C-alpha positions in Angstrom: 45.9 -7.7 127.3 47.8 -5.6 129.6 47.0 -7.0 133.1 46.5 -10.3 134.8 42.7 -9.7 135.0 42.4 -9.3 131.3 44.4 -12.5 130.7 42.1 -14.4 133.3 39.0 -13.1 131.5 40.4 -14.2 128.2 41.0 -17.7 129.5 37.5 -17.9 130.8 36.1 -16.7 127.5 38.4 -19.1 125.5 37.2 -22.1 127.8 33.6 -21.1 127.3 34.1 -21.1 123.5 35.9 -24.5 123.6 33.1 -26.0 125.6 30.6 -24.8 123.1 32.6 -26.1 120.3 32.9 -29.5 121.9 29.2 -29.6 122.6 28.5 -28.5 119.0 30.9 -31.1 117.6 29.2 -34.1 119.3 25.7 -32.6 118.3 26.6 -32.4 114.7 28.3 -35.9 114.8 25.2 -37.3 116.4 22.7 -35.6 114.0 24.9 -35.7 110.8 27.4 -38.6 111.2 28.7 -37.9 107.7 30.6 -34.9 109.1 32.4 -36.9 111.8 35.8 -37.1 110.1 35.7 -33.5 109.1 35.1 -32.3 112.6 37.8 -34.6 114.0 40.1 -33.3 111.4 39.2 -29.6 112.3 40.0 -30.4 116.0 43.3 -32.1 115.2 44.4 -29.2 112.8 43.5 -26.6 115.4 45.4 -28.3 118.2 48.4 -28.7 116.0 48.3 -25.0 115.0 48.0 -24.1 118.7 50.9 -26.3 119.5 53.1 -25.0 116.7 52.4 -21.4 117.8 53.1 -22.1 121.4 56.5 -23.6 120.5 57.4 -20.8 118.1 56.3 -18.2 120.8 58.4 -19.9 123.3 61.5 -19.9 121.1 60.8 -16.2 120.2 60.7 -15.2 123.8 63.4 -17.8 124.9 61.1 -19.0 127.6 59.5 -22.5 127.6 57.8 -22.2 130.8 54.4 -21.8 129.2 54.8 -24.4 126.6 56.0 -26.9 129.2 53.0 -26.2 131.4 50.6 -26.7 128.5 52.2 -29.9 127.3 52.3 -31.2 130.8 48.7 -30.5 131.4 47.7 -32.1 128.0 49.8 -35.2 128.5 49.5 -35.9 132.2 46.4 -33.7 133.2 48.5 -31.8 135.7 
């Protein structure tokens, strides 16, 4: 991604994908409750991997602004 429009488009696609994953997760847990723990574990692992990557990337670029914004949004909804 080389410009702000591509980044914005990427965020929009990512958000759509996440919405679909959430909806699918609830659907599967409702129809096949035996997969509940597995689905929750996948969510936790994915969020932990994302958080780890964000920290490592912030350290690599010596800039914690993006990570701080992500953390603040997740914790405080701001």
